[in-house]
Backbone as CSV, one residue per row, in Angstrom:
resi,resn,N_x,N_y,N_z,CA_x,CA_y,CA_z,C_x,C_y,C_z
1,UNK,-49.202,-147.105,47.656,-48.705,-147.464,49.020,-47.766,-146.336,49.425
2,UNK,-47.960,-145.885,50.617,-47.027,-144.821,51.070,-45.710,-145.397,51.494
3,UNK,-44.672,-144.650,51.475,-43.367,-145.136,51.860,-43.303,-145.407,53.363
4,UNK,-44.284,-144.975,54.103,-44.277,-145.325,55.540,-44.580,-146.818,55.697
5,UNK,-45.232,-147.442,54.714,-45.651,-148.829,54.779,-44.705,-149.773,54.032
6,UNK,-43.908,-149.186,53.170,-43.045,-150.007,52.239,-41.658,-149.447,52.272
7,UNK,-40.694,-150.330,52.259,-39.281,-149.864,52.217,-38.524,-150.691,51.137
8,UNK,-37.655,-149.957,50.475,-36.862,-150.618,49.423,-35.470,-150.958,49.933
9,UNK,-35.140,-150.624,51.193,-33.808,-150.734,51.668,-33.198,-152.086,51.961
10,UNK,-33.892,-153.096,51.559,-33.377,-154.396,51.694,-33.610,-155.055,53.114
11,UNK,-34.308,-154.308,53.929,-34.588,-154.788,55.304,-35.663,-155.877,55.258
12,UNK,-36.428,-155.958,54.235,-37.453,-156.992,54.098,-36.903,-158.226,53.398
13,UNK,-37.734,-158.764,52.535,-37.376,-160.035,51.795,-36.707,-159.679,50.435
14,UNK,-36.550,-158.432,50.166,-35.860,-158.020,48.840,-34.564,-157.362,49.104
15,UNK,-33.437,-158.102,49.150,-32.186,-157.503,49.447,-31.665,-156.605,48.309
16,UNK,-30.823,-155.598,48.709,-30.198,-154.758,47.773,-28.956,-155.379,47.243
17,UNK,-28.798,-155.508,45.942,-27.581,-156.208,45.358,-26.309,-155.395,45.612
18,UNK,-25.147,-156.136,45.493,-23.895,-155.479,45.603,-23.738,-154.490,44.409
19,UNK,-23.357,-153.274,44.672,-23.247,-152.254,43.634,-21.804,-151.827,43.366
20,UNK,-20.863,-152.634,43.829,-19.466,-152.221,43.715,-19.022,-151.889,42.347
21,UNK,-19.454,-152.560,41.361,-18.980,-152.390,39.961,-19.978,-151.589,39.090
22,UNK,-21.006,-151.056,39.714,-21.996,-150.257,38.977,-21.634,-148.797,38.894
23,UNK,-22.075,-148.206,37.747,-21.763,-146.822,37.450,-23.126,-146.076,37.296
24,UNK,-23.224,-144.916,37.929,-24.512,-144.236,37.894,-24.346,-142.779,37.497
25,UNK,-25.361,-142.271,36.777,-25.468,-140.906,36.483,-26.611,-140.327,37.271
26,UNK,-26.514,-139.054,37.685,-27.579,-138.388,38.350,-27.721,-137.007,37.690
27,UNK,-28.908,-136.808,37.124,-29.248,-135.505,36.520,-30.150,-134.747,37.516
28,UNK,-29.729,-133.649,37.983,-30.441,-132.948,39.052,-30.758,-131.497,38.626
29,UNK,-31.870,-131.009,39.019,-32.324,-129.698,38.625,-31.771,-128.637,39.599
30,UNK,-31.531,-127.431,38.969,-31.105,-126.233,39.729,-32.377,-125.607,40.445
31,UNK,-33.488,-125.741,39.677,-34.729,-125.171,40.256,-35.105,-125.971,41.552
32,UNK,-35.489,-125.239,42.564,-35.801,-125.834,43.868,-34.566,-126.616,44.443
33,UNK,-33.349,-126.033,44.234,-32.139,-126.640,44.626,-32.065,-126.953,46.130
34,UNK,-32.741,-126.140,46.907,-32.753,-126.404,48.404,-33.401,-127.747,48.692
35,UNK,-34.213,-128.280,47.808,-34.829,-129.614,47.912,-34.023,-130.589,47.135
36,UNK,-33.723,-130.338,45.887,-33.012,-131.298,45.009,-31.605,-131.650,45.462
37,UNK,-30.925,-130.667,46.029,-29.591,-130.936,46.611,-29.646,-131.902,47.764
38,UNK,-30.656,-131.832,48.556,-30.797,-132.791,49.607,-31.179,-134.178,49.117
39,UNK,-31.927,-134.282,48.037,-32.230,-135.542,47.425,-30.994,-136.151,46.815
40,UNK,-30.168,-135.271,46.184,-28.932,-135.737,45.626,-28.028,-136.296,46.702
41,UNK,-27.912,-135.614,47.821,-27.081,-136.121,48.926,-27.570,-137.426,49.433
42,UNK,-28.904,-137.532,49.514,-29.435,-138.890,50.007,-29.072,-139.991,49.019
43,UNK,-29.132,-139.698,47.732,-28.731,-140.723,46.761,-27.328,-141.086,46.811
44,UNK,-26.487,-140.099,46.913,-25.004,-140.326,46.967,-24.598,-141.112,48.247
45,UNK,-25.172,-140.739,49.376,-24.898,-141.439,50.602,-25.330,-142.898,50.576
46,UNK,-26.472,-143.137,49.918,-26.993,-144.504,49.753,-26.119,-145.290,48.792
47,UNK,-25.678,-144.678,47.723,-24.753,-145.435,46.831,-23.523,-145.786,47.602
48,UNK,-22.957,-144.888,48.307,-21.813,-145.208,49.152,-21.992,-146.353,50.112
49,UNK,-23.170,-146.399,50.667,-23.529,-147.485,51.659,-23.516,-148.786,50.993
50,UNK,-23.870,-148.876,49.703,-23.920,-150.168,49.004,-22.762,-150.399,48.102
51,UNK,-21.658,-149.727,48.365,-20.390,-150.002,47.729,-20.018,-149.278,46.458
52,UNK,-20.831,-148.293,46.003,-20.512,-147.551,44.783,-19.373,-146.579,45.080
53,UNK,-18.371,-146.680,44.217,-17.240,-145.737,44.414,-17.658,-144.347,43.961
54,UNK,-17.093,-143.358,44.586,-17.359,-141.942,44.191,-17.046,-141.715,42.705
55,UNK,-15.988,-142.299,42.281,-15.543,-142.124,40.861,-16.570,-142.770,39.866
56,UNK,-17.500,-143.602,40.372,-18.532,-144.221,39.480,-19.857,-143.498,39.556
57,UNK,-19.835,-142.260,40.086,-21.042,-141.436,40.124,-20.792,-140.176,39.347
58,UNK,-21.600,-139.904,38.320,-21.508,-138.705,37.516,-22.773,-137.855,37.802
59,UNK,-22.528,-136.645,38.194,-23.612,-135.694,38.466,-23.596,-134.577,37.497
60,UNK,-24.747,-134.376,36.848,-24.902,-133.281,35.903,-26.122,-132.438,36.346
61,UNK,-26.126,-131.157,36.055,-27.163,-130.278,36.448,-27.850,-129.735,35.255
62,UNK,-29.187,-129.566,35.349,-29.968,-128.910,34.309,-30.843,-127.881,34.996
63,UNK,-31.319,-126.848,34.221,-31.991,-125.736,34.851,-33.273,-126.119,35.635
64,UNK,-34.150,-126.867,34.997,-35.434,-127.274,35.610,-35.901,-128.680,35.248
65,UNK,-36.998,-129.042,35.795,-37.514,-130.388,35.632,-37.829,-130.802,34.174
66,UNK,-38.313,-129.833,33.435,-38.610,-130.177,32.004,-37.353,-130.556,31.250
67,UNK,-36.255,-130.061,31.653,-34.944,-130.316,30.989,-34.347,-131.628,31.400
68,UNK,-34.947,-132.354,32.479,-34.393,-133.588,32.912,-34.365,-134.621,31.771
69,UNK,-35.360,-134.650,30.909,-35.405,-135.594,29.794,-34.218,-135.451,28.903
70,UNK,-33.933,-134.283,28.494,-32.769,-134.019,27.607,-31.466,-134.388,28.328
71,UNK,-31.366,-133.947,29.545,-30.139,-134.164,30.304,-29.874,-135.767,30.480
72,UNK,-30.927,-136.455,30.789,-30.763,-137.915,30.896,-30.501,-138.629,29.581
73,UNK,-31.121,-138.117,28.457,-30.881,-138.661,27.172,-29.415,-138.479,26.770
74,UNK,-28.920,-137.320,27.035,-27.504,-137.057,26.626,-26.558,-137.866,27.460
75,UNK,-26.843,-138.057,28.720,-25.976,-138.876,29.590,-26.071,-140.337,29.203
76,UNK,-27.194,-140.838,28.829,-27.348,-142.175,28.374,-26.688,-142.517,27.069
77,UNK,-26.640,-141.517,26.229,-26.166,-141.727,24.853,-24.720,-142.216,24.746
78,UNK,-23.858,-141.989,25.716,-22.443,-142.255,25.579,-22.025,-143.521,26.379
79,UNK,-22.918,-144.178,27.038,-22.641,-145.528,27.612,-21.633,-145.472,28.799
80,UNK,-21.576,-144.334,29.444,-20.634,-144.222,30.575,-21.221,-144.662,31.903
81,UNK,-22.598,-144.859,31.952,-23.243,-145.224,33.178,-24.169,-146.480,32.903
82,UNK,-24.498,-147.096,33.996,-25.404,-148.289,33.870,-26.840,-147.913,34.174
83,UNK,-27.071,-146.776,34.858,-28.382,-146.323,35.153,-28.276,-144.806,35.439
84,UNK,-29.447,-144.155,35.332,-29.509,-142.744,35.610,-30.644,-142.439,36.499
85,UNK,-30.451,-141.450,37.461,-31.562,-141.018,38.297,-31.812,-139.549,37.889
86,UNK,-33.111,-139.266,37.553,-33.541,-137.897,37.292,-34.104,-137.285,38.547
87,UNK,-33.508,-136.275,39.077,-33.943,-135.662,40.358,-34.433,-134.275,40.048
88,UNK,-35.683,-134.010,40.403,-36.284,-132.712,40.313,-37.411,-132.537,41.383
89,UNK,-37.898,-131.288,41.485,-38.935,-131.019,42.434,-39.854,-129.957,41.799
90,UNK,-41.119,-130.229,41.608,-42.116,-129.336,41.121,-43.169,-129.124,42.241
91,UNK,-43.301,-127.877,42.658,-44.327,-127.551,43.688,-45.478,-126.862,43.037
92,UNK,-46.634,-127.324,43.315,-47.897,-126.747,42.639,-48.005,-125.336,42.969
93,UNK,-48.426,-124.562,42.021,-48.645,-123.119,42.190,-50.073,-122.782,41.781
94,UNK,-50.283,-121.530,41.377,-51.583,-121.033,41.059,-52.004,-121.209,39.591
95,UNK,-51.118,-121.710,38.760,-51.396,-121.810,37.332,-51.229,-123.279,36.910
96,UNK,-51.712,-123.659,35.714,-51.590,-125.030,35.187,-50.156,-125.433,34.823
97,UNK,-49.222,-124.527,34.990,-47.805,-124.810,34.661,-47.330,-126.090,35.350
98,UNK,-47.700,-126.300,36.620,-47.329,-127.548,37.333,-47.696,-128.731,36.530
99,UNK,-49.001,-128.797,36.075,-49.441,-129.980,35.318,-48.696,-130.222,34.022
100,UNK,-48.404,-129.144,33.320,-47.679,-129.282,31.975,-46.306,-129.790,32.225
101,UNK,-45.607,-129.250,33.236,-44.190,-129.686,33.552,-44.178,-131.135,34.003
102,UNK,-45.037,-131.487,34.901,-45.106,-132.845,35.442,-45.466,-133.848,34.342
103,UNK,-46.444,-133.475,33.546,-46.884,-134.414,32.534,-45.737,-134.601,31.404
104,UNK,-45.177,-133.456,31.011,-44.178,-133.520,29.982,-42.887,-134.310,30.461
105,UNK,-42.499,-134.051,31.674,-41.332,-134.645,32.184,-41.566,-136.162,32.405
106,UNK,-42.708,-136.525,32.914,-43.065,-137.885,33.125,-43.114,-138.643,31.807
107,UNK,-43.694,-138.048,30.830,-43.766,-138.658,29.450,-42.353,-138.848,28.895
108,UNK,-41.574,-137.778,29.008,-40.178,-137.887,28.505,-39.362,-138.953,29.122
109,UNK,-39.430,-139.057,30.414,-38.612,-140.003,31.166,-39.160,-141.435,30.875
110,UNK,-40.456,-141.551,30.733,-41.039,-142.841,30.406,-40.546,-143.291,29.084
111,UNK,-40.498,-142.336,28.077,-40.025,-142.720,26.746,-38.551,-143.167,26.780
112,UNK,-37.755,-142.512,27.568,-36.358,-142.932,27.720,-36.255,-144.402,28.207
113,UNK,-37.098,-144.749,29.171,-37.103,-146.063,29.659,-37.558,-147.105,28.656
114,UNK,-38.536,-146.763,27.902,-39.076,-147.675,26.885,-38.105,-147.878,25.739
115,UNK,-37.463,-146.756,25.207,-36.644,-146.862,24.068,-35.193,-146.915,24.303
116,UNK,-34.773,-146.720,25.589,-33.329,-146.692,25.899,-32.799,-148.069,26.292
117,UNK,-31.472,-148.093,26.472,-30.852,-149.367,26.808,-30.470,-149.432,28.323
118,UNK,-30.656,-148.272,29.038,-30.336,-148.337,30.457,-31.545,-147.812,31.277
119,UNK,-31.696,-148.147,32.493,-32.832,-147.689,33.326,-32.631,-146.215,33.662
120,UNK,-33.740,-145.510,33.608,-33.790,-144.125,34.121,-34.795,-144.043,35.232
121,UNK,-34.343,-143.721,36.414,-35.176,-143.757,37.577,-35.916,-142.440,37.715
122,UNK,-37.163,-142.470,37.916,-38.012,-141.290,38.071,-37.858,-140.717,39.513
123,UNK,-37.209,-139.602,39.640,-36.919,-138.985,40.896,-37.508,-137.585,40.910
124,UNK,-38.666,-137.382,40.353,-39.390,-136.074,40.318,-40.383,-136.006,41.413
125,UNK,-40.049,-135.178,42.386,-41.061,-134.918,43.487,-42.147,-133.979,42.866
126,UNK,-43.394,-134.348,42.949,-44.490,-133.518,42.489,-45.395,-133.363,43.707
127,UNK,-45.280,-132.165,44.257,-45.930,-131.956,45.601,-46.765,-130.742,45.526
128,UNK,-47.700,-130.643,46.454,-48.652,-129.513,46.610,-48.060,-128.334,47.403
129,UNK,-47.055,-128.565,48.195,-46.573,-127.490,49.026,-45.099,-127.655,49.335
130,UNK,-44.470,-126.622,49.772,-43.115,-126.651,50.197,-42.880,-127.606,51.304
131,UNK,-43.864,-127.659,52.249,-43.810,-128.540,53.408,-43.722,-129.997,52.914
132,UNK,-44.510,-130.346,51.943,-44.514,-131.785,51.435,-43.162,-132.052,50.845
133,UNK,-42.551,-131.120,50.162,-41.198,-131.304,49.571,-40.139,-131.516,50.683
134,UNK,-40.205,-130.732,51.725,-39.245,-130.855,52.895,-39.469,-132.112,53.538
135,UNK,-40.648,-132.682,53.698,-40.948,-133.971,54.357,-40.220,-135.108,53.577
136,UNK,-40.116,-134.930,52.255,-39.561,-135.997,51.453,-38.086,-135.875,51.150
137,UNK,-37.504,-134.771,51.575,-36.134,-134.503,51.297,-35.312,-134.470,52.621
138,UNK,-35.529,-135.473,53.446,-34.869,-135.585,54.721,-35.728,-135.257,55.889
139,UNK,-36.976,-134.953,55.707,-37.905,-134.683,56.773,-38.536,-135.952,57.376
140,UNK,-39.732,-135.810,57.836,-40.384,-136.884,58.554,-40.663,-138.182,57.678
141,UNK,-40.659,-137.974,56.358,-40.887,-139.104,55.478,-39.577,-139.657,54.862
142,UNK,-38.461,-139.215,55.451,-37.196,-139.726,54.994,-36.657,-138.918,53.783
143,UNK,-35.702,-139.522,53.131,-35.130,-138.867,51.973,-35.345,-139.749,50.701
144,UNK,-36.230,-139.271,49.839,-36.561,-140.024,48.668,-35.278,-140.286,47.758
145,UNK,-34.322,-139.447,47.870,-33.059,-139.666,47.148,-32.440,-141.019,47.452
146,UNK,-32.609,-141.442,48.704,-32.063,-142.806,49.038,-32.888,-143.873,48.336
147,UNK,-34.157,-143.702,48.278,-35.009,-144.658,47.553,-34.676,-144.699,46.075
148,UNK,-34.397,-143.522,45.510,-34.022,-143.479,44.044,-32.782,-144.235,43.844
149,UNK,-31.805,-144.140,44.740,-30.503,-144.887,44.625,-30.750,-146.355,44.691
150,UNK,-31.501,-146.842,45.677,-31.807,-148.229,45.784,-32.562,-148.793,44.560
151,UNK,-33.416,-148.034,44.086,-34.132,-148.377,42.820,-33.131,-148.593,41.661
152,UNK,-32.241,-147.575,41.551,-31.208,-147.628,40.440,-30.328,-148.905,40.616
153,UNK,-29.932,-149.158,41.813,-29.089,-150.345,42.053,-29.875,-151.638,41.592
154,UNK,-31.094,-151.716,42.049,-31.904,-152.919,41.727,-32.192,-152.988,40.270
155,UNK,-32.412,-151.885,39.550,-32.669,-151.926,38.123,-31.387,-152.256,37.293
156,UNK,-30.223,-151.835,37.753,-29.013,-152.286,37.094,-28.872,-153.795,37.192
157,UNK,-29.016,-154.298,38.401,-28.939,-155.690,38.672,-29.955,-156.455,37.769
158,UNK,-31.150,-155.916,37.679,-32.112,-156.509,36.761,-31.665,-156.569,35.324
159,UNK,-31.216,-155.361,34.858,-30.754,-155.275,33.439,-29.553,-156.162,33.153
160,UNK,-28.616,-156.305,34.098,-27.438,-157.200,33.942,-27.874,-158.644,33.708
161,UNK,-29.030,-159.033,34.349,-29.428,-160.455,34.188,-29.618,-160.787,32.736
162,UNK,-29.977,-159.830,31.888,-30.252,-160.132,30.461,-28.989,-159.927,29.627
163,UNK,-27.973,-159.539,30.184,-26.691,-159.308,29.468,-25.720,-160.443,29.586
164,UNK,-26.000,-161.349,30.432,-25.124,-162.488,30.743,-25.333,-163.675,29.851
């Protein structure tokens, strides 16, 4: 389902929980930073909108998308955050490198979710062109960073239900 048909922002029948006491980590890539920085800003603005204090947001940078798994694992290891967003952008090129990076990163982040104790939100844009990346980083399709933040808030709320 495309994001033009579905919204996570609480405007429908699924409200966004209060995030005042939640702590978030964001691991963002340096590669394609002209896109990932805009996704990061979208996430931070959305966190602020839902009550997350700036002091409760930790941002760490890694060189590329393949390194997101290690970055997220290290951030999760010390229990300083309730959820992590992995933000990256891979644009298809002329070689199979795109497929290897996307597959490896997806597998690594999935493993963190299965074996870890906190949610790791998949914020890896996998697009065919620069134009598609721009459309999803504040362009005509909105800012996916905002969706990542809402997902993180909802997943922390979900996880907290089992800790009470």
